[in-house]
C-alpha positions in Angstrom: -31.1 -88.1 30.8 -27.7 -86.0 31.0 -29.7 -83.2 33.2 -30.4 -85.2 35.6 -26.9 -86.9 36.1 -25.6 -83.2 36.7 -27.8 -82.5 39.5 -27.9 -86.1 40.8 -24.0 -85.9 40.8 -24.2 -82.5 42.5 -26.1 -83.9 45.2 -24.0 -86.6 45.5 -21.1 -84.6 46.0 -22.9 -82.3 48.5 -24.2 -85.4 50.6 -20.5 -87.1 50.4 -19.1 -84.3 52.1 -22.1 -83.0 54.6 -21.6 -87.0 55.8 -18.5 -87.3 57.5 -18.9 -83.2 58.6 -21.8 -84.3 60.1 -19.7 -87.1 62.7 -17.0 -84.7 62.8 -18.9 -81.7 64.0 -20.2 -84.0 67.0 -17.0 -84.3 68.3 -16.7 -80.8 69.2 -19.8 -80.6 70.6 -20.3 -83.9 72.4 -18.2 -85.9 75.3 -15.5 -88.1 73.7 -16.9 -91.3 74.8 -20.0 -90.5 72.7 -20.2 -92.4 69.9 -22.6 -91.4 66.6 -22.7 -93.1 63.4 -25.4 -92.1 60.8 -27.0 -95.2 60.2 -26.7 -96.3 63.8 -28.4 -93.4 65.0 -28.1 -91.5 68.1 -28.8 -87.9 69.2 -26.9 -85.4 67.0 -27.0 -81.8 66.2 -29.0 -80.4 63.4 -26.8 -78.5 61.5 -25.9 -80.4 58.5 -28.9 -82.9 57.9 -30.4 -79.3 57.9 -28.1 -77.8 55.2 -28.4 -80.7 53.4 -32.6 -80.4 53.2 -32.2 -76.7 52.5 -29.7 -78.0 49.3 -32.6 -80.9 48.0 -34.7 -77.9 48.4 -32.6 -75.1 46.3 -31.8 -77.9 43.8 -35.6 -78.7 43.4 -35.8 -74.8 42.7 -32.9 -74.9 40.0 -34.5 -77.7 38.5 -37.9 -75.9 37.8 -35.9 -73.0 37.1 -34.0 -74.5 34.3 -37.0 -75.5 32.7 -38.2 -72.3 32.4 -34.5 -71.5 31.3 -34.9 -74.2 28.5 -37.8 -73.3 27.0 -36.2 -69.9 26.4 -32.9 -70.9 25.3 -33.9 -73.3 22.9 -30.8 -75.2 20.9 -28.6 -72.9 23.1 -29.6 -74.6 26.6 -26.6 -76.9 27.7 -27.9 -80.0 30.5 -27.7 -78.8 34.0 -27.1 -75.3 33.1 -28.8 -73.3 35.9 -27.0 -70.1 34.7 -25.5 -69.8 38.1 -21.9 -69.9 38.3 -20.9 -68.0 42.0 -16.8 -68.4 41.1 -17.2 -67.1 37.4 -15.3 -70.8 36.8 -17.2 -70.8 33.3 -17.7 -67.7 32.3 -16.0 -66.7 28.9 -15.8 -70.6 27.9 -17.3 -72.1 24.7 -19.8 -74.6 24.6 -17.1 -77.4 24.2 -15.3 -76.3 27.1 -18.6 -76.3 28.8 -19.6 -79.6 28.0 -15.8 -80.5 29.3 -16.6 -79.2 32.5 -20.1 -80.6 32.7 -18.1 -84.0 32.4 -15.4 -83.5 34.8 -18.2 -82.4 37.2 -20.5 -85.5 36.4 -17.5 -88.0 36.7 -16.8 -85.8 40.2 -20.5 -86.8 41.0 -19.9 -90.2 40.1 -17.2 -91.1 42.4 -19.2 -89.5 44.9 -21.9 -91.5 44.6 -19.6 -94.4 45.0 -18.2 -92.8 48.3 -21.5 -92.3 49.4 -22.2 -96.2 49.0 -19.2 -97.0 50.4 -20.2 -94.7 53.7 -23.7 -96.7 53.9 -21.6 -99.9 53.4 -19.1 -99.7 55.8 -21.7 -98.0 58.3 -23.9 -100.9 58.1 -21.2 -103.8 58.7 -19.4 -102.0 61.4 -22.3 -100.2 63.5 -19.4 -97.5 63.6 -19.2 -94.1 62.4 -17.2 -93.9 59.1 -14.5 -91.4 60.9 -13.7 -94.0 63.5 -12.9 -97.1 61.0 -9.3 -97.6 61.1 -8.9 -97.8 57.3 -10.3 -94.5 56.6 -8.0 -92.9 58.8 -6.0 -91.0 56.2 -9.2 -89.7 55.2 -10.8 -88.1 58.5 -7.5 -86.9 60.3 -4.8 -84.5 59.8 -2.2 -86.4 58.0 0.9 -85.7 60.4 -1.2 -87.0 63.2 -1.3 -90.6 61.4 1.3 -92.5 63.1 3.4 -94.1 60.5 3.7 -90.6 58.7 4.4 -89.2 62.5 7.3 -91.4 62.2 8.6 -90.7 58.9 8.4 -86.7 59.7 10.9 -87.5 62.7 13.1 -89.6 60.8 13.3 -86.8 58.1 13.1 -83.4 59.9 14.5 -84.3 63.5 17.6 -82.5 62.4 17.6 -79.2 60.7 17.3 -79.2 57.1 20.9 -77.6 56.8 22.2 -80.8 57.9 20.9 -83.0 55.4 20.8 -80.6 52.8 24.1 -78.7 53.1 24.6 -75.7 50.8 27.9 -75.5 48.5 
């Protein structure tokens, strides 16, 4: 089951990132009064749904490839290991460290699954895009554009820093 959990975690992490990116990218290409939500529908650009479909097909290919690798390596096989590490994160790690990295990946995936479910519930309940909801403002807007943070920055940085913190 560990193998499936690792793969589903990877898919959930992609989905949790692609959902808001789809809504944010539509903001650049459609007029400001245009509203779109993934569940509510409406015309949208096909870039991110296509990317997600290609990712699912790629994960399916890795599924088949990992079964071949599992048969070849036998007991040395780690669940979810596809012998593909483009960032060289796990190169040179022993099996115990690899297992720790996979445990971290699974926990991040579980968090992504919860985030994805929250996206579904929020859009179903409000019929608005996830990025347009007030309580998600901190997640999908630049931090300096949030009014409360702008006020805090104005208070702390309205004067030169040398006036606030004089040097001895």
